[in-house]
C-alpha positions in Angstrom: -12.7 30.8 -16.0 -9.9 31.6 -13.2 -6.6 30.4 -12.5 -3.9 30.9 -10.2 0.2 29.1 -10.2 2.2 29.9 -7.2 5.7 30.0 -8.7 5.6 30.4 -12.1 8.1 32.5 -12.6 11.6 32.1 -10.4 12.6 35.0 -8.5 16.0 35.5 -10.7 13.7 35.3 -14.0 11.3 37.9 -12.1 14.7 40.2 -11.4 15.5 39.4 -15.4 12.2 41.1 -16.3 12.8 44.2 -13.8 15.9 45.0 -15.0 14.9 44.5 -18.7 12.3 46.5 -18.3 15.4 49.3 -16.3 17.3 48.6 -19.1 14.6 49.5 -21.7 15.3 52.9 -24.1 13.4 55.5 -21.9 11.9 57.2 -25.1 10.5 53.9 -25.8 8.4 53.3 -22.7 4.7 53.9 -23.1 2.9 56.4 -20.9 0.0 54.5 -19.8 -2.2 56.4 -17.1 0.6 57.2 -15.5 2.1 53.9 -15.5 5.3 52.9 -18.1 4.7 50.0 -19.9 7.1 48.0 -22.1 5.3 46.9 -24.9 7.2 43.6 -25.7 5.2 41.8 -28.0 2.4 41.6 -30.6 2.0 37.8 -31.2 5.7 37.2 -31.5 8.9 38.8 -30.1 11.5 36.8 -31.6 13.3 35.9 -28.2 12.5 32.2 -27.3 12.3 32.8 -23.5 9.3 34.8 -24.2 7.9 32.7 -26.7 8.0 30.0 -24.8 6.3 31.6 -21.9 3.9 33.1 -24.2 2.8 29.4 -25.6 2.5 28.0 -22.4 0.6 31.0 -21.1 -1.6 31.3 -24.5 -2.5 26.7 -24.1 -3.3 27.1 -20.2 -5.5 30.2 -20.7 -7.3 28.4 -24.3 -7.8 25.5 -22.0 -9.7 27.3 -19.2 -11.4 29.3 -21.8 -12.3 26.4 -24.3 -11.7 28.1 -27.1 -8.2 28.6 -29.4 -6.8 32.0 -28.5 -3.7 33.8 -29.4 -1.2 36.4 -27.2 -2.3 39.9 -28.9 0.2 41.7 -26.6 2.6 41.6 -23.3 3.7 44.0 -21.7 6.5 44.9 -18.3 4.3 47.4 -16.6 5.6 49.7 -13.7 2.8 51.0 -11.3 4.2 54.0 -9.4 2.7 55.3 -6.2 -0.7 56.2 -6.5 -1.3 54.6 -9.4 -4.4 52.2 -9.5 -7.0 51.2 -12.3 -10.8 50.9 -11.6 -13.2 47.6 -12.1 -13.4 47.6 -16.1 -13.6 44.0 -18.7 -11.0 44.6 -22.0 -13.4 44.4 -25.2 -12.5 42.4 -27.4 -10.1 40.3 -25.1 -11.1 37.0 -24.1 -8.2 35.9 -21.2 -5.7 38.5 -19.4 -2.6 36.7 -17.1 -0.7 38.7 -14.7 2.4 37.4 -13.2 3.8 39.9 -10.4 7.4 40.3 -10.7 7.9 41.9 -6.9 6.7 42.2 -3.7 8.4 44.9 -1.7 5.2 47.5 -2.3 2.2 47.9 -0.2 -0.8 48.1 -1.8 -1.4 47.1 -6.0 -3.6 43.9 -5.3 -5.6 42.5 -8.1 -9.4 42.5 -7.7 -11.6 40.4 -9.7 -15.4 40.3 -9.5 -16.8 37.2 -11.0 -20.3 36.6 -12.6 -21.9 34.1 -10.6 -25.2 34.9 -9.0 -23.4 36.4 -5.7 -21.1 38.6 -7.7 -18.2 37.3 -5.5 -15.5 39.2 -5.7 -11.7 38.1 -5.0 -8.7 40.2 -3.8 -5.5 38.4 -4.9 -2.0 39.6 -2.2 0.7 40.1 -4.9 3.5 37.1 -4.4 6.5 36.8 -6.3 6.0 35.0 -9.5 2.5 34.3 -9.0 0.5 33.6 -12.1 -3.1 34.8 -12.1 -5.5 34.6 -15.5 -8.9 34.9 -16.3 -11.6 35.5 -18.7 -11.6 39.6 -19.0 -14.1 40.1 -21.7 -17.2 39.9 -23.3 -20.3 39.1 -21.7 -18.8 36.2 -19.9 -15.7 38.3 -19.0 -15.0 39.5 -15.6 -14.9 42.6 -14.1 -11.1 43.4 -12.6 -9.0 46.1 -11.1 -6.1 46.9 -9.6 -6.2 48.6 -5.6 -4.2 51.6 -5.4 -0.4 51.0 -4.8 0.4 52.5 -1.8 4.4 52.4 -1.1 6.9 51.2 -3.6 6.7 50.5 -7.2 4.6 47.4 -8.0 5.9 45.5 -11.5 3.8 43.2 -13.6 4.0 40.9 -17.1 0.7 41.0 -18.4 -0.5 39.0 -21.6 -3.5 39.8 -23.4 -5.2 36.7 -25.4 -7.8 37.2 -28.3 -9.2 34.7 -30.6 -7.5 34.1 -33.8 -7.8 36.4 -36.9 
């Protein structure tokens, strides 16, 4: 399953999320692989805007995966210059979604390798407000990665979905 929608978030909404990241208490940021992360939720945030966003994307991903899934985690990630992610699958997660919050950087494209007989790969160019969603775990999940960020910082809003417990 793969889905792409341009202009999913407006420029103002993307800027709001980046500002939210910058206003977040620095001592509460998570350091993951030299990238700093604001973890927004585990299933619910008690913030209607985020909760509506989660519900919409959860519904879309459930439909595309043809199974019920729930949002397990949502994070704003600041990717520093030089950072990247090697090809991987996400274990127990069924689906991931990424929204690009800025485009004033170079590099940082998302790569996906499909499970077809040709192992077709695509590279998604970051675009402000662009949403991508894809199957990412288990046997039918796609390998995915992030190319090295070569200039400036890359900001994404990332979601992970799992089957309900």
